[in-house]
Backbone of each chain as nested JSON, in Angstrom:
{
  "chains": [
    {"id": "A", "residues": [
      {"number": 1, "name": "MET", "atoms": {"N": [-4.362, -0.998, -16.906], "CA": [-3.377, -1.027, -15.838], "C": [-2.073, -1.631, -16.359]}},
      {"number": 2, "name": "TYR", "atoms": {"N": [-0.962, -1.067, -15.893], "CA": [0.341, -1.573, -16.318], "C": [0.938, -2.412, -15.19]}},
      {"number": 3, "name": "VAL", "atoms": {"N": [1.402, -3.596, -15.508], "CA": [1.992, -4.433, -14.462], "C": [3.368, -4.978, -14.843]}},
      {"number": 4, "name": "ILE", "atoms": {"N": [4.142, -5.214, -13.804], "CA": [5.408, -5.931, -13.943], "C": [5.22, -7.192, -13.098]}},
      {"number": 5, "name": "LEU", "atoms": {"N": [5.501, -8.312, -13.672], "CA": [5.354, -9.575, -12.94], "C": [6.698, -10.301, -12.942]}},
      {"number": 6, "name": "VAL", "atoms": {"N": [7.121, -10.708, -11.756], "CA": [8.372, -11.464, -11.627], "C": [8.074, -12.733, -10.856]}},
      {"number": 7, "name": "TYR", "atoms": {"N": [8.484, -13.858, -11.395], "CA": [8.25, -15.07, -10.601], "C": [9.547, -15.775, -10.252]}},
      {"number": 8, "name": "ASP", "atoms": {"N": [9.494, -16.508, -9.169], "CA": [10.603, -17.329, -8.712], "C": [9.984, -18.672, -8.346]}},
      {"number": 9, "name": "VAL", "atoms": {"N": [9.952, -19.566, -9.313], "CA": [9.301, -20.862, -9.071], "C": [10.29, -22.003, -9.301]}},
      {"number": 10, "name": "ASN", "atoms": {"N": [9.991, -23.126, -8.709], "CA": [10.815, -24.318, -8.874], "C": [10.94, -24.677, -10.362]}},
      {"number": 11, "name": "GLN", "atoms": {"N": [12.119, -25.136, -10.723], "CA": [12.417, -25.489, -12.114], "C": [11.307, -26.334, -12.762]}},
      {"number": 12, "name": "LYS", "atoms": {"N": [10.729, -27.217, -11.98], "CA": [9.678, -28.114, -12.497], "C": [8.462, -27.364, -13.02]}},
      {"number": 13, "name": "ARG", "atoms": {"N": [8.239, -26.177, -12.462], "CA": [7.032, -25.435, -12.815], "C": [7.305, -24.204, -13.7]}},
      {"number": 14, "name": "VAL", "atoms": {"N": [8.577, -23.996, -14.015], "CA": [8.945, -22.817, -14.808], "C": [8.261, -22.806, -16.183]}},
      {"number": 15, "name": "GLY", "atoms": {"N": [8.266, -23.943, -16.84], "CA": [7.67, -24.034, -18.176], "C": [6.209, -23.629, -18.198]}},
      {"number": 16, "name": "LYS", "atoms": {"N": [5.469, -24.15, -17.224], "CA": [4.039, -23.839, -17.13], "C": [3.793, -22.363, -16.855]}},
      {"number": 17, "name": "MET", "atoms": {"N": [4.589, -21.804, -15.944], "CA": [4.419, -20.402, -15.581], "C": [4.741, -19.491, -16.762]}},
      {"number": 18, "name": "LEU", "atoms": {"N": [5.814, -19.837, -17.449], "CA": [6.229, -19.054, -18.608], "C": [5.122, -19.03, -19.661]}},
      {"number": 19, "name": "LYS", "atoms": {"N": [4.595, -20.205, -19.944], "CA": [3.542, -20.336, -20.953], "C": [2.3, -19.534, -20.551]}},
      {"number": 20, "name": "LEU", "atoms": {"N": [1.956, -19.629, -19.284], "CA": [0.791, -18.897, -18.786], "C": [0.996, -17.39, -18.894]}},
      {"number": 21, "name": "CYS", "atoms": {"N": [2.121, -16.911, -18.356], "CA": [2.36, -15.467, -18.318], "C": [2.458, -14.856, -19.719]}},
      {"number": 22, "name": "ARG", "atoms": {"N": [2.998, -15.616, -20.644], "CA": [3.129, -15.105, -22.016], "C": [1.781, -14.9, -22.695]}},
      {"number": 23, "name": "LYS", "atoms": {"N": [0.756, -15.566, -22.176], "CA": [-0.584, -15.373, -22.735], "C": [-1.158, -14.003, -22.363]}},
      {"number": 24, "name": "TYR", "atoms": {"N": [-0.651, -13.452, -21.263], "CA": [-1.221, -12.207, -20.752], "C": [-0.301, -11.001, -20.857]}},
      {"number": 25, "name": "LEU", "atoms": {"N": [1.026, -11.276, -20.809], "CA": [1.978, -10.161, -20.735], "C": [3.156, -10.347, -21.694]}},
      {"number": 26, "name": "ASN", "atoms": {"N": [3.981, -9.335, -21.796], "CA": [5.173, -9.423, -22.636], "C": [6.365, -9.896, -21.817]}},
      {"number": 27, "name": "TRP", "atoms": {"N": [7.069, -10.815, -22.385], "CA": [8.225, -11.411, -21.713], "C": [9.435, -10.512, -21.933]}},
      {"number": 28, "name": "ILE", "atoms": {"N": [10.054, -10.005, -20.868], "CA": [11.202, -9.128, -21.077], "C": [12.524, -9.67, -20.543]}},
      {"number": 29, "name": "GLN", "atoms": {"N": [12.433, -10.63, -19.655], "CA": [13.652, -11.247, -19.146], "C": [13.276, -12.608, -18.602]}},
      {"number": 30, "name": "ASN", "atoms": {"N": [14.273, -13.438, -18.371], "CA": [14.061, -14.79, -17.872], "C": [12.718, -15.034, -17.156]}},
      {"number": 31, "name": "SER", "atoms": {"N": [12.512, -14.343, -16.059], "CA": [11.283, -14.57, -15.301], "C": [10.536, -13.262, -15.051]}},
      {"number": 32, "name": "VAL", "atoms": {"N": [10.698, -12.334, -15.981], "CA": [10.101, -11.011, -15.842], "C": [9.182, -10.688, -17.028]}},
      {"number": 33, "name": "PHE", "atoms": {"N": [8.002, -10.212, -16.7], "CA": [7.014, -9.86, -17.71], "C": [6.479, -8.475, -17.421]}},
      {"number": 34, "name": "GLU", "atoms": {"N": [5.973, -7.834, -18.453], "CA": [5.35, -6.537, -18.241], "C": [4.251, -6.352, -19.274]}},
      {"number": 35, "name": "GLY", "atoms": {"N": [3.395, -5.403, -19.019], "CA": [2.391, -5.098, -20.011], "C": [1.139, -4.461, -19.463]}},
      {"number": 36, "name": "GLU", "atoms": {"N": [0.307, -4.04, -20.397], "CA": [-1.001, -3.49, -20.061], "C": [-1.963, -4.659, -19.891]}},
      {"number": 37, "name": "ILE", "atoms": {"N": [-2.762, -4.604, -18.864], "CA": [-3.707, -5.681, -18.614], "C": [-4.921, -5.112, -17.87]}},
      {"number": 38, "name": "THR", "atoms": {"N": [-6.072, -5.671, -18.11], "CA": [-7.261, -5.196, -17.393], "C": [-7.309, -5.876, -16.022]}},
      {"number": 39, "name": "GLU", "atoms": {"N": [-8.073, -5.302, -15.108], "CA": [-8.247, -5.875, -13.764], "C": [-8.747, -7.319, -13.859]}},
      {"number": 40, "name": "VAL", "atoms": {"N": [-9.703, -7.51, -14.759], "CA": [-10.329, -8.82, -14.917], "C": [-9.322, -9.859, -15.408]}},
      {"number": 41, "name": "LYS", "atoms": {"N": [-8.561, -9.485, -16.424], "CA": [-7.551, -10.396, -16.978], "C": [-6.459, -10.689, -15.962]}},
      {"number": 42, "name": "LEU", "atoms": {"N": [-6.119, -9.678, -15.166], "CA": [-5.082, -9.87, -14.152], "C": [-5.556, -10.862, -13.09]}},
      {"number": 43, "name": "LYS", "atoms": {"N": [-6.824, -10.725, -12.694], "CA": [-7.389, -11.662, -11.713], "C": [-7.361, -13.081, -12.263]}},
      {"number": 44, "name": "GLU", "atoms": {"N": [-7.68, -13.202, -13.529], "CA": [-7.687, -14.508, -14.194], "C": [-6.264, -15.094, -14.189]}},
      {"number": 45, "name": "LEU", "atoms": {"N": [-5.291, -14.24, -14.521], "CA": [-3.891, -14.677, -14.528], "C": [-3.452, -15.144, -13.138]}},
      {"number": 46, "name": "ILE", "atoms": {"N": [-3.783, -14.345, -12.116], "CA": [-3.394, -14.693, -10.741], "C": [-4.04, -16.018, -10.317]}},
      {"number": 47, "name": "MET", "atoms": {"N": [-5.295, -16.181, -10.684], "CA": [-6.019, -17.399, -10.325], "C": [-5.362, -18.624, -10.965]}},
      {"number": 48, "name": "ARG", "atoms": {"N": [-4.999, -18.468, -12.218], "CA": [-4.372, -19.585, -12.93], "C": [-2.95, -19.846, -12.432]}},
      {"number": 49, "name": "ALA", "atoms": {"N": [-2.246, -18.771, -12.089], "CA": [-0.875, -18.918, -11.584], "C": [-0.901, -19.6, -10.218]}},
      {"number": 50, "name": "ASP", "atoms": {"N": [-1.909, -19.244, -9.44], "CA": [-2.075, -19.808, -8.1], "C": [-2.233, -21.33, -8.148]}},
      {"number": 51, "name": "LYS", "atoms": {"N": [-2.78, -21.82, -9.227], "CA": [-2.963, -23.27, -9.368], "C": [-1.658, -23.968, -9.767]}},
      {"number": 52, "name": "ILE", "atoms": {"N": [-0.75, -23.203, -10.342], "CA": [0.528, -23.788, -10.783], "C": [1.55, -23.807, -9.645]}},
      {"number": 53, "name": "ILE", "atoms": {"N": [1.642, -22.686, -8.925], "CA": [2.708, -22.568, -7.914], "C": [2.414, -23.344, -6.626]}},
      {"number": 54, "name": "LYS", "atoms": {"N": [3.501, -23.633, -5.91], "CA": [3.368, -24.202, -4.564], "C": [3.709, -23.073, -3.598]}},
      {"number": 55, "name": "ASP", "atoms": {"N": [2.743, -22.724, -2.769], "CA": [2.889, -21.575, -1.874], "C": [4.12, -21.622, -0.972]}},
      {"number": 56, "name": "GLU", "atoms": {"N": [4.543, -22.807, -0.587], "CA": [5.677, -22.924, 0.34], "C": [7.007, -22.71, -0.384]}},
      {"number": 57, "name": "GLU", "atoms": {"N": [7.014, -22.923, -1.692], "CA": [8.282, -22.879, -2.434], "C": [8.403, -21.706, -3.406]}},
      {"number": 58, "name": "ASP", "atoms": {"N": [7.306, -21.391, -4.049], "CA": [7.355, -20.422, -5.147], "C": [6.805, -19.062, -4.757]}},
      {"number": 59, "name": "SER", "atoms": {"N": [7.179, -18.072, -5.52], "CA": [6.562, -16.765, -5.295], "C": [6.473, -15.953, -6.583]}},
      {"number": 60, "name": "ILE", "atoms": {"N": [5.481, -15.102, -6.575], "CA": [5.252, -14.203, -7.706], "C": [5.126, -12.806, -7.102]}},
      {"number": 61, "name": "ILE", "atoms": {"N": [5.811, -11.855, -7.7], "CA": [5.651, -10.473, -7.248], "C": [5.045, -9.666, -8.387]}},
      {"number": 62, "name": "LEU", "atoms": {"N": [4.04, -8.922, -8.041], "CA": [3.357, -8.071, -9.01], "C": [3.512, -6.62, -8.603]}},
      {"number": 63, "name": "PHE", "atoms": {"N": [3.949, -5.793, -9.549], "CA": [3.988, -4.35, -9.326], "C": [2.934, -3.772, -10.249]}},
      {"number": 64, "name": "LYS", "atoms": {"N": [2.012, -3.043, -9.687], "CA": [0.934, -2.506, -10.507], "C": [0.94, -0.992, -10.499]}},
      {"number": 65, "name": "SER", "atoms": {"N": [0.708, -0.444, -11.683], "CA": [0.663, 1.005, -11.79], "C": [-0.518, 1.371, -12.682]}},
      {"number": 66, "name": "ARG", "atoms": {"N": [-1.173, 2.462, -12.354], "CA": [-2.313, 2.829, -13.184], "C": [-1.87, 3.178, -14.6]}},
      {"number": 67, "name": "ASP", "atoms": {"N": [-0.638, 3.667, -14.685], "CA": [-0.151, 4.105, -15.984], "C": [1.341, 3.85, -16.122]}},
      {"number": 68, "name": "GLU", "atoms": {"N": [1.72, 3.348, -17.293], "CA": [3.122, 3.038, -17.559], "C": [4.003, 4.282, -17.478]}},
      {"number": 69, "name": "LYS", "atoms": {"N": [3.385, 5.438, -17.682], "CA": [4.165, 6.679, -17.714], "C": [4.849, 7.002, -16.384]}},
      {"number": 70, "name": "TRP", "atoms": {"N": [4.401, 6.372, -15.298], "CA": [5.032, 6.63, -14.002], "C": [6.352, 5.878, -13.847]}},
      {"number": 71, "name": "LEU", "atoms": {"N": [6.625, 5.033, -14.826], "CA": [7.83, 4.204, -14.732], "C": [8.737, 4.386, -15.94]}},
      {"number": 72, "name": "ASP", "atoms": {"N": [10.01, 4.519, -15.653], "CA": [11.015, 4.524, -16.714], "C": [11.688, 3.165, -16.688]}},
      {"number": 73, "name": "LYS", "atoms": {"N": [11.989, 2.638, -17.859], "CA": [12.647, 1.343, -17.889], "C": [14.014, 1.484, -18.53]}},
      {"number": 74, "name": "GLU", "atoms": {"N": [14.983, 0.83, -17.938], "CA": [16.342, 0.866, -18.475], "C": [16.883, -0.558, -18.482]}},
      {"number": 75, "name": "ILE", "atoms": {"N": [17.477, -0.956, -19.602], "CA": [18.046, -2.299, -19.676], "C": [19.553, -2.205, -19.836]}},
      {"number": 76, "name": "ILE", "atoms": {"N": [20.254, -2.947, -18.992], "CA": [21.719, -2.968, -19.038], "C": [22.13, -4.378, -19.427]}},
      {"number": 77, "name": "GLY", "atoms": {"N": [22.997, -4.489, -20.425], "CA": [23.392, -5.815, -20.905], "C": [22.537, -6.234, -22.076]}},
      {"number": 78, "name": "LYS", "atoms": {"N": [22.378, -7.527, -22.243], "CA": [21.65, -8.015, -23.411], "C": [20.141, -7.786, -23.264]}},
      {"number": 79, "name": "GLU", "atoms": {"N": [19.493, -7.548, -24.415], "CA": [18.06, -7.278, -24.372], "C": [17.226, -8.507, -24.697]}},
      {"number": 80, "name": "LYS", "atoms": {"N": [17.712, -9.269, -25.625], "CA": [16.924, -10.417, -26.072], "C": [17.147, -11.624, -25.176]}},
      {"number": 81, "name": "ASN", "atoms": {"N": [16.104, -12.43, -25.091], "CA": [16.208, -13.616, -24.268], "C": [16.565, -14.843, -25.104]}},
      {"number": 82, "name": "PRO", "atoms": {"N": [17.712, -15.461, -24.819], "CA": [18.149, -16.597, -25.633], "C": [17.333, -17.859, -25.38]}},
      {"number": 83, "name": "LEU", "atoms": {"N": [16.491, -17.844, -24.359], "CA": [15.692, -19.026, -24.052], "C": [14.448, -19.127, -24.92]}},
      {"number": 84, "name": "ASP", "atoms": {"N": [14.223, -18.112, -25.722], "CA": [13.019, -18.051, -26.543], "C": [12.775, -19.322, -27.348]}},
      {"number": 85, "name": "PHE", "atoms": {"N": [13.854, -19.9, -27.821], "CA": [13.718, -21.051, -28.719], "C": [13.213, -22.323, -28.032]}},
      {"number": 86, "name": "ILE", "atoms": {"N": [13.327, -22.395, -26.722], "CA": [12.902, -23.632, -26.046], "C": [11.389, -23.703, -25.835]}},
      {"number": 87, "name": "ILE", "atoms": {"N": [10.694, -22.64, -26.121], "CA": [9.245, -22.635, -25.892], "C": [8.485, -23.258, -27.071]}}
    ]},
    {"id": "B", "residues": [
      {"number": 1, "name": "MET", "atoms": {"N": [14.316, 8.608, -5.428], "CA": [13.764, 7.84, -6.536], "C": [13.559, 6.39, -6.089]}},
      {"number": 2, "name": "TYR", "atoms": {"N": [12.438, 5.806, -6.56], "CA": [12.162, 4.427, -6.198], "C": [12.502, 3.536, -7.389]}},
      {"number": 3, "name": "VAL", "atoms": {"N": [13.247, 2.462, -7.158], "CA": [13.582, 1.572, -8.273], "C": [13.293, 0.104, -7.957]}},
      {"number": 4, "name": "ILE", "atoms": {"N": [13.024, -0.605, -9.044], "CA": [12.931, -2.061, -8.991], "C": [14.056, -2.541, -9.898]}},
      {"number": 5, "name": "LEU", "atoms": {"N": [14.864, -3.441, -9.401], "CA": [15.967, -3.968, -10.202], "C": [15.831, -5.488, -10.288]}},
      {"number": 6, "name": "VAL", "atoms": {"N": [15.894, -5.983, -11.513], "CA": [15.827, -7.432, -11.721], "C": [17.026, -7.833, -12.556]}},
      {"number": 7, "name": "TYR", "atoms": {"N": [17.767, -8.825, -12.11], "CA": [18.879, -9.244, -12.958], "C": [18.739, -10.695, -13.395]}},
      {"number": 8, "name": "ASP", "atoms": {"N": [19.35, -10.981, -14.516], "CA": [19.413, -12.332, -15.048], "C": [20.859, -12.521, -15.481]}},
      {"number": 9, "name": "VAL", "atoms": {"N": [21.644, -13.054, -14.565], "CA": [23.069, -13.216, -14.863], "C": [23.487, -14.675, -14.741]}},
      {"number": 10, "name": "ASN", "atoms": {"N": [24.566, -15.015, -15.376], "CA": [25.115, -16.367, -15.317], "C": [25.391, -16.746, -13.857]}},
      {"number": 11, "name": "GLN", "atoms": {"N": [25.142, -17.998, -13.564], "CA": [25.312, -18.535, -12.205], "C": [26.651, -18.115, -11.574]}},
      {"number": 12, "name": "LYS", "atoms": {"N": [27.688, -18.061, -12.406], "CA": [29.03, -17.716, -11.905], "C": [29.082, -16.317, -11.301]}},
      {"number": 13, "name": "ARG", "atoms": {"N": [28.195, -15.444, -11.788], "CA": [28.253, -14.05, -11.343], "C": [27.113, -13.656, -10.392]}},
      {"number": 14, "name": "VAL", "atoms": {"N": [26.252, -14.616, -10.097], "CA": [25.099, -14.324, -9.248], "C": [25.512, -13.833, -7.858]}},
      {"number": 15, "name": "GLY", "atoms": {"N": [26.473, -14.499, -7.27], "CA": [26.924, -14.14, -5.924], "C": [27.39, -12.698, -5.834]}},
      {"number": 16, "name": "LYS", "atoms": {"N": [28.199, -12.308, -6.807], "CA": [28.729, -10.941, -6.831], "C": [27.621, -9.909, -7.008]}},
      {"number": 17, "name": "MET", "atoms": {"N": [26.692, -10.209, -7.922], "CA": [25.6, -9.28, -8.195], "C": [24.715, -9.11, -6.971]}},
      {"number": 18, "name": "LEU", "atoms": {"N": [24.421, -10.236, -6.344], "CA": [23.581, -10.228, -5.156], "C": [24.203, -9.349, -4.066]}},
      {"number": 19, "name": "LYS", "atoms": {"N": [25.485, -9.576, -3.845], "CA": [26.215, -8.838, -2.814], "C": [26.202, -7.336, -3.123]}},
      {"number": 20, "name": "LEU", "atoms": {"N": [26.432, -7.013, -4.375], "CA": [26.451, -5.609, -4.795], "C": [25.074, -4.958, -4.606]}},
      {"number": 21, "name": "CYS", "atoms": {"N": [24.055, -5.606, -5.146], "CA": [22.711, -5.005, -5.095], "C": [22.196, -4.839, -3.672]}},
      {"number": 22, "name": "ARG", "atoms": {"N": [22.568, -5.772, -2.816], "CA": [22.12, -5.676, -1.423], "C": [22.708, -4.478, -0.695]}},
      {"number": 23, "name": "LYS", "atoms": {"N": [23.796, -3.949, -1.224], "CA": [24.396, -2.761, -0.607], "C": [23.562, -1.51, -0.871]}},
      {"number": 24, "name": "TYR", "atoms": {"N": [22.784, -1.562, -1.946], "CA": [22.055, -0.369, -2.37], "C": [20.532, -0.487, -2.222]}},
      {"number": 25, "name": "LEU", "atoms": {"N": [20.032, -1.74, -2.323], "CA": [18.572, -1.923, -2.364], "C": [18.125, -3.068, -1.456]}},
      {"number": 26, "name": "ASN", "atoms": {"N": [16.818, -3.196, -1.32], "CA": [16.266, -4.291, -0.522], "C": [15.971, -5.498, -1.398]}},
      {"number": 27, "name": "TRP", "atoms": {"N": [16.38, -6.629, -0.914], "CA": [16.214, -7.872, -1.654], "C": [14.808, -8.41, -1.422]}},
      {"number": 28, "name": "ILE", "atoms": {"N": [14.013, -8.569, -2.459], "CA": [12.654, -9.068, -2.23], "C": [12.361, -10.433, -2.853]}},
      {"number": 29, "name": "GLN", "atoms": {"N": [13.178, -10.856, -3.784], "CA": [13.002, -12.182, -4.38], "C": [14.329, -12.583, -4.993]}},
      {"number": 30, "name": "ASN", "atoms": {"N": [14.463, -13.851, -5.303], "CA": [15.688, -14.4, -5.888], "C": [16.605, -13.37, -6.578]}},
      {"number": 31, "name": "SER", "atoms": {"N": [16.112, -12.735, -7.613], "CA": [16.946, -11.785, -8.349], "C": [16.25, -10.427, -8.486]}},
      {"number": 32, "name": "VAL", "atoms": {"N": [15.417, -10.11, -7.501], "CA": [14.639, -8.874, -7.542], "C": [14.92, -8.013, -6.316]}},
      {"number": 33, "name": "PHE", "atoms": {"N": [15.158, -6.743, -6.578], "CA": [15.45, -5.788, -5.514], "C": [14.573, -4.563, -5.697]}},
      {"number": 34, "name": "GLU", "atoms": {"N": [14.357, -3.842, -4.618], "CA": [13.607, -2.601, -4.73], "C": [14.095, -1.639, -3.663]}},
      {"number": 35, "name": "GLY", "atoms": {"N": [13.777, -0.393, -3.835], "CA": [14.109, 0.557, -2.801], "C": [14.248, 1.984, -3.266]}},
      {"number": 36, "name": "GLU", "atoms": {"N": [14.378, 2.852, -2.279], "CA": [14.629, 4.262, -2.54], "C": [16.124, 4.44, -2.744]}},
      {"number": 37, "name": "ILE", "atoms": {"N": [16.488, 5.199, -3.739], "CA": [17.911, 5.414, -4.021], "C": [18.067, 6.778, -4.695]}},
      {"number": 38, "name": "THR", "atoms": {"N": [19.185, 7.406, -4.452], "CA": [19.419, 8.693, -5.112], "C": [19.958, 8.444, -6.521]}},
      {"number": 39, "name": "GLU", "atoms": {"N": [19.874, 9.448, -7.369], "CA": [20.406, 9.369, -8.741], "C": [21.891, 8.991, -8.713]}},
      {"number": 40, "name": "VAL", "atoms": {"N": [22.605, 9.632, -7.799], "CA": [24.048, 9.418, -7.694], "C": [24.374, 7.976, -7.304]}},
      {"number": 41, "name": "LYS", "atoms": {"N": [23.667, 7.498, -6.295], "CA": [23.896, 6.131, -5.827], "C": [23.502, 5.113, -6.902]}},
      {"number": 42, "name": "LEU", "atoms": {"N": [22.451, 5.425, -7.634], "CA": [22.011, 4.514, -8.699], "C": [23.063, 4.432, -9.805]}},
      {"number": 43, "name": "LYS", "atoms": {"N": [23.617, 5.583, -10.143], "CA": [24.683, 5.605, -11.163], "C": [25.875, 4.772, -10.708]}},
      {"number": 44, "name": "GLU", "atoms": {"N": [26.188, 4.891, -9.438], "CA": [27.295, 4.134, -8.851], "C": [27.002, 2.635, -8.94]}},
      {"number": 45, "name": "LEU", "atoms": {"N": [25.777, 2.271, -8.581], "CA": [25.363, 0.865, -8.639], "C": [25.463, 0.32, -10.064]}},
      {"number": 46, "name": "ILE", "atoms": {"N": [24.958, 1.096, -11.025], "CA": [24.986, 0.661, -12.432], "C": [26.43, 0.5, -12.917]}},
      {"number": 47, "name": "MET", "atoms": {"N": [27.259, 1.43, -12.537], "CA": [28.662, 1.384, -12.948], "C": [29.354, 0.135, -12.394]}},
      {"number": 48, "name": "ARG", "atoms": {"N": [29.064, -0.153, -11.139], "CA": [29.684, -1.329, -10.514], "C": [29.105, -2.624, -11.078]}},
      {"number": 49, "name": "ALA", "atoms": {"N": [27.795, -2.615, -11.365], "CA": [27.144, -3.815, -11.927], "C": [27.69, -4.085, -13.325]}},
      {"number": 50, "name": "ASP", "atoms": {"N": [27.928, -3.007, -14.048], "CA": [28.444, -3.099, -15.409], "C": [29.798, -3.801, -15.456]}},
      {"number": 51, "name": "LYS", "atoms": {"N": [30.533, -3.668, -14.392], "CA": [31.845, -4.316, -14.333], "C": [31.724, -5.809, -14.034]}},
      {"number": 52, "name": "ILE", "atoms": {"N": [30.614, -6.186, -13.426], "CA": [30.405, -7.6, -13.068], "C": [29.81, -8.396, -14.234]}},
      {"number": 53, "name": "ILE", "atoms": {"N": [28.814, -7.824, -14.889], "CA": [28.1, -8.582, -15.923], "C": [28.864, -8.688, -17.246]}},
      {"number": 54, "name": "LYS", "atoms": {"N": [28.48, -9.706, -18.018], "CA": [28.974, -9.822, -19.389], "C": [27.824, -9.439, -20.296]}},
      {"number": 55, "name": "ASP", "atoms": {"N": [28.027, -8.381, -21.065], "CA": [26.953, -7.823, -21.887], "C": [26.284, -8.816, -22.837]}},
      {"number": 56, "name": "GLU", "atoms": {"N": [27.04, -9.805, -23.317], "CA": [26.467, -10.763, -24.269], "C": [25.595, -11.795, -23.576]}},
      {"number": 57, "name": "GLU", "atoms": {"N": [25.8, -11.995, -22.286], "CA": [25.094, -13.069, -21.578], "C": [24.086, -12.591, -20.546]}},
      {"number": 58, "name": "ASP", "atoms": {"N": [24.452, -11.534, -19.859], "CA": [23.66, -11.118, -18.698], "C": [22.818, -9.882, -18.986]}},
      {"number": 59, "name": "SER", "atoms": {"N": [21.805, -9.703, -18.183], "CA": [21.052, -8.457, -18.298], "C": [20.475, -8.012, -16.966]}},
      {"number": 60, "name": "ILE", "atoms": {"N": [20.301, -6.718, -16.888], "CA": [19.718, -6.098, -15.699], "C": [18.597, -5.196, -16.198]}},
      {"number": 61, "name": "ILE", "atoms": {"N": [17.447, -5.286, -15.582], "CA": [16.375, -4.366, -15.941], "C": [16.076, -3.487, -14.738]}},
      {"number": 62, "name": "LEU", "atoms": {"N": [15.989, -2.203, -15.001], "CA": [15.693, -1.224, -13.957], "C": [14.366, -0.546, -14.282]}},
      {"number": 63, "name": "PHE", "atoms": {"N": [13.475, -0.503, -13.318], "CA": [12.244, 0.268, -13.459], "C": [12.374, 1.402, -12.453]}},
      {"number": 64, "name": "LYS", "atoms": {"N": [12.238, 2.609, -12.952], "CA": [12.432, 3.751, -12.066], "C": [11.161, 4.581, -11.97]}},
      {"number": 65, "name": "SER", "atoms": {"N": [10.872, 5.0, -10.774], "CA": [9.699, 5.831, -10.568], "C": [10.074, 6.953, -9.616]}},
      {"number": 66, "name": "ARG", "atoms": {"N": [9.5, 8.112, -9.862], "CA": [9.861, 9.218, -8.986], "C": [9.361, 8.958, -7.566]}},
      {"number": 67, "name": "ASP", "atoms": {"N": [8.275, 8.195, -7.496], "CA": [7.69, 7.961, -6.19], "C": [7.088, 6.557, -6.101]}},
      {"number": 68, "name": "GLU", "atoms": {"N": [7.341, 5.899, -4.991], "CA": [6.838, 4.538, -4.775], "C": [5.314, 4.503, -4.816]}},
      {"number": 69, "name": "LYS", "atoms": {"N": [4.681, 5.635, -4.518], "CA": [3.22, 5.658, -4.426], "C": [2.527, 5.341, -5.762]}},
      {"number": 70, "name": "TRP", "atoms": {"N": [3.261, 5.428, -6.864], "CA": [2.657, 5.111, -8.167], "C": [2.557, 3.615, -8.409]}},
      {"number": 71, "name": "LEU", "atoms": {"N": [3.148, 2.87, -7.49], "CA": [3.16, 1.419, -7.668], "C": [2.553, 0.693, -6.482]}},
      {"number": 72, "name": "ASP", "atoms": {"N": [1.725, -0.296, -6.8], "CA": [1.204, -1.194, -5.779], "C": [1.963, -2.492, -5.909]}},
      {"number": 73, "name": "LYS", "atoms": {"N": [2.294, -3.089, -4.789], "CA": [3.013, -4.358, -4.846], "C": [2.162, -5.459, -4.252]}},
      {"number": 74, "name": "GLU", "atoms": {"N": [2.157, -6.602, -4.912], "CA": [1.389, -7.741, -4.414], "C": [2.285, -8.971, -4.51]}},
      {"number": 75, "name": "ILE", "atoms": {"N": [2.325, -9.749, -3.436], "CA": [3.137, -10.966, -3.448], "C": [2.229, -12.186, -3.341]}},
      {"number": 76, "name": "ILE", "atoms": {"N": [2.423, -13.125, -4.246], "CA": [1.642, -14.355, -4.249], "C": [2.616, -15.495, -3.958]}},
      {"number": 77, "name": "GLY", "atoms": {"N": [2.265, -16.342, -3.002], "CA": [3.153, -17.438, -2.623], "C": [4.021, -17.03, -1.453]}},
      {"number": 78, "name": "LYS", "atoms": {"N": [5.192, -17.608, -1.37], "CA": [6.039, -17.34, -0.203], "C": [6.685, -15.95, -0.286]}},
      {"number": 79, "name": "GLU", "atoms": {"N": [6.871, -15.359, 0.898], "CA": [7.456, -14.009, 0.919], "C": [8.953, -14.024, 1.188]}},
      {"number": 80, "name": "LYS", "atoms": {"N": [9.353, -14.93, 2.044], "CA": [10.764, -14.945, 2.433], "C": [11.599, -15.723, 1.436]}},
      {"number": 81, "name": "ASN", "atoms": {"N": [12.854, -15.322, 1.349], "CA": [13.745, -15.987, 0.425], "C": [14.613, -17.024, 1.142]}},
      {"number": 82, "name": "PRO", "atoms": {"N": [14.464, -18.294, 0.753], "CA": [15.211, -19.359, 1.442], "C": [16.698, -19.361, 1.122]}},
      {"number": 83, "name": "LEU", "atoms": {"N": [17.096, -18.561, 0.139], "CA": [18.517, -18.523, -0.228], "C": [19.324, -17.608, 0.678]}},
      {"number": 84, "name": "ASP", "atoms": {"N": [18.635, -16.937, 1.573], "CA": [19.282, -15.975, 2.457], "C": [20.52, -16.544, 3.154]}},
      {"number": 85, "name": "PHE", "atoms": {"N": [20.429, -17.81, 3.528], "CA": [21.499, -18.412, 4.318], "C": [22.8, -18.617, 3.547]}},
      {"number": 86, "name": "ILE", "atoms": {"N": [22.743, -18.64, 2.215], "CA": [23.984, -18.888, 1.456], "C": [24.856, -17.645, 1.314]}},
      {"number": 87, "name": "ILE", "atoms": {"N": [24.35, -16.517, 1.749], "CA": [25.132, -15.284, 1.587], "C": [26.154, -15.109, 2.71]}}
    ]}
  ]
}
């Protein structure tokens, strides 16, 4: 399964979320990840993310597609993330 | 066409980008938008966004699908955006 994951979490929890998501998906922008993942691994990721976020403040949006081929991706502006070095 | 748009722009330009994107798409998270849009309108949006962003600093990612049905959306945590009032 192909997923796009976008999170909007409080600054205090950004580091943890970033580290977690990078274990499962590819980092493509500040708070955006994408990649192929199995149902089982995705459930594991959601479970672990759920422990990091505060439901009243943070949110995660997941877009799931059976196949990446249904989606075209276009990037406007810079491609690389300059925050890479802080991890 | 169904699109997901995510931007990562400098704080100085966030207001302008937000205002622009809201004219064309539905705002679903801090810097995430989605919606049905025609090819023509999307080109217009990209052209206008291109004038706002600085290519060396900012980026916009577009995921395009011919049909929303190829994507499932799941939201974890809060659904509403508390920043709504600053617009």
